[in-house]
N, C-alpha and C positions, 0 to 999 in steps of 0.2 A: 715505138720505133726510135731507135738512135737519132741524133740531128748533130752537126756540130755545123757552126759558125767562127767565125775569124774576120776581123776587124782590122784591116792593115792599118799602122801610123804608126808615125815618123817623126820627127822633130821639123820636116819640112813644111816649105808653107803653103803645102796641099792640105797637110795633117792639121794646120792651126787653122785654118778656115772652115775645117772640119768639124771641130770640137762643137761650137755651138748647135749644129746641125743635130749630133749623135748625141749629146751630152746633157742631161736635166736633172738637177738634186732634189728629191725627194722622198716622201719617208718607204716602207719597205711595207708590200702586201704580200698575203700569202699564195701561196701556187701548190699544184701537185704531183711537182714533179722536182727533183734536184738536179742542179747542174755545176759542175765541177769545171773551173778554170786552169788554162795553162798560159804558160808564156814562152814565148820565143823571142830572139832579139827584134822584133819587128814586130810580132802578131800577136795576138790573144785571140785563143780558144776555145770555146765553149762545146760540153759534148755532155747530154742528157743522161749516158749510163756508164760509158767508157771511162775506165782508170788511165788509159792512157791517152795523148793527145791522137784526135781523129788523123787517119793517112789522108780523106779526102776531105780539104778545109772547103767550108762555104766563103767566098771571098767577097767584100762591098768595099768599091775601092772609089773613091771621088774625085772629082776634080770641078776648076771653078772651066765654063763654058760661053762663048755667047752665041745666043739665039732667040731669034725672032718671038713675038706673042703669035698666039695662033688665032688665024684671020674667026672672026663668027663669034668669038667666046664673050657670053652677054658678061660683065661686068660687075663684081657683086657691090652694094649699097650698104651702109651703116645699117639698115635693118636689117640687113641677109644675116647679118655677123652679130646681131643681138643675140643674148643668149641671160637666160637665167639657170643659177646653179642647187642645187645639183643636178647634174646631165642624165638623161634618161635614155635608156636604148629603146631603141623602135624596132618595133618587130614589125615581121610581113605580116598581113600584105600590104600594111600602109602603102598611101601612093607617095611618100614623103622618099619613098625608094627606090621609086621610079622616074622622080621628077629629073629635070635637069637643072647640074648644077654649074653654078656660075664661078667665075673664076676672081681670085682674088688680085687685087692691086695696092692695098694698105697693109701695110708689115706695121703693125705699134702693139701698144702693150694691152689691146683687147684680144689683140689676136693669138701674143704669147699667152694671156689666160686661160684661151679657149684649148687650146692645146694643153695646158697643165692639167686643165678640167679633163679633157679628154683622155689622156693617160692616166688619169685618175682614176675615171669607172671603168678605163678600159682593165686594167688591173686588179679594183673590187671584183672585176665578173669573171673573172681567169680568163681573160682574153689575151692573142698576143697582138692584135691588128684591129683598129679601127677606121672609120672613114667619118666623115664630117654627117654626110645624109643621116648614118646611124645614130647621130644624136639629134638629127631634128633638125641639122644645117644645110642646105643646099647650095655649097661652096666647093671648089677641089681644094679639099686636104686632106690626109692622113697622117695617121702616125702609129709607129708599129716598133714592134720588137719581141724580134724571135725567141728570144729566151722567157719571155712572161712573166718577167717578176722585175721590180723597181732594183738596181744595184747590180745586178746581172745583164751580160749582154750590153747592148746598143739600142739607147730611143733614137728611132728616125722620125723626124720629121718630111712630107714634101709636099708642098702647095704648087698649085697648078702643075702637077706631074707629066709628062707624055713620055709617051715608049719610042726609043729611036730604033731598035734591034731587039730581037729575039731568036734562041736557038730553035736550030728546026727537030730537036732532039724532046721528045712528049712525053713527060712522066705522070702517071697514074697517082694518086696519094687522096687518102680519105680527109675531109674538109670538113670544118663545122662554121658555124657564126654566131654570134652573139645576136643577131637579127633575128636567128632562125633556134631558140633554146632545146638543147636535147635532141639537135637531128644532126645528122651526119653523113654524107656519102660520098662516092670516090669521084673526083675529077680530074680530068686531065689538062697539064698545061705544059708550055715550054719551061726547060729547065733553070734558064736563063734569062735574064731580061738587060737591057742598059736603057737607062730612063736618065732624061733631061727634067728639071725642076726647079724651084727656088727653094730656099731655106728660110726659115724662121725672121730671118732682117729682110729679106728679098732678094738676096743675092743668088746668081742663077750657079748650078753645077750642074757635072754629069755623076752618075752612081751606075756601076754593075752589080749584079746582085743574080746570086745562082742559088739553086737547092730551097731551103726552107724559105730564107729571108725572100725567095725570087717568087717563090709559091705565094707569100704571104701577102708582096704589094702586091701582085696579080687580082690578087681576092678583094683587095682595096681599090684597088683601079678600078675595075669592073662597078663596085658598088659607084664609083664617081661619074660612070657610062649610064648609070642606072641599070645594069646588069646582074642578076642575082647568082648566088653558086650552083643551084637546080638547071637553072639555063642552061648551062653547060655539062649538066649528068647526060648520060646516054638514059634512054628508056625504062633499059632493066634494073637502072641505079634506081633512078625516081621511082618506080613501084613501090622501092622498099621504103620510102619513104614519105608515099602518098597521101595515106590517113592522118599522118604529123600534120601535111601541109594542112589539108582538109581543119583539122582541130584547130589550129591559129585561124585559119578563115573565119569559122563558126565564134572565136574569141572576138574577134574582130568587129564583128556584126553586134556582137552582147555586147561589148564593151562601148562602140558607138551608135549604136541604132543603124546603122546606115549598111547598106548591103557592101558584099565586099568588092574591092574594086577591081579584083581580078582571082581566078578562080582556077586551080591544077588540072581539073577534072574538063577541065575548056581546054587545055594545052595541045594543041596538034603535035602529033607523033612525029620527028623529024632528028635529025642525025645531031649526036652531041656536037656546040661549038668547040674549037678549039683558037685561041688567039685571043686579039682585041678588042672591044666595041662590042655593038651590038650582037647578039645572038641569031 
């Protein structure tokens, strides 16, 4: 399905403050689709299949804002932010994916290295988004690039993100997840969101996302709440992937020698959740 994205950029102070957030210099990694780039006076478009600039552009526009810390968040310690390379993807049903994620308050070279490593494994596994718990780090950090390839699109880093607003327009779309290899299913989500977050240097800003970038953000934001994408599927959709989830549960038991921490077959029938937070 063709998707388009536009990142608004200009020589304004807002754009200059945004560049450290959206730009990272790294080597290219292969991906299974090609994007075409289009430029206008102040807008950069990306389209997966069109030979013309898309009529409906997805936009991400950022500006600095003042925002207080969220009360009750536990602060990450240096141990919480320690990691070994190469990073490895944590697969369902590892309890790390359900654990509480701590707020980051130290913005240093170690955090920048973690972000770089997260982008690296994301591209190597053909992902377009990745949250810290998916690499075994229970902290509030996500990276994504809706284009899915270094050198294309924009690399976005969000630290301690919070949703300040989201649209009432709900869109179904098939999603996958690096923590659920070869599993895909339709999930309904708001079409656009406004987010308050910090960048890699700790500066606060606000960013508005719509269409595919908004969906990628929401998927990764759910991970930071301990919510997995199948939690928001209807029972009809869930039934189409149930056997694959059971297979992952058995794989976990064989690998660890422990009983699965959760079982899809004991999940209660319920209406699929739409929005944010626990489903």
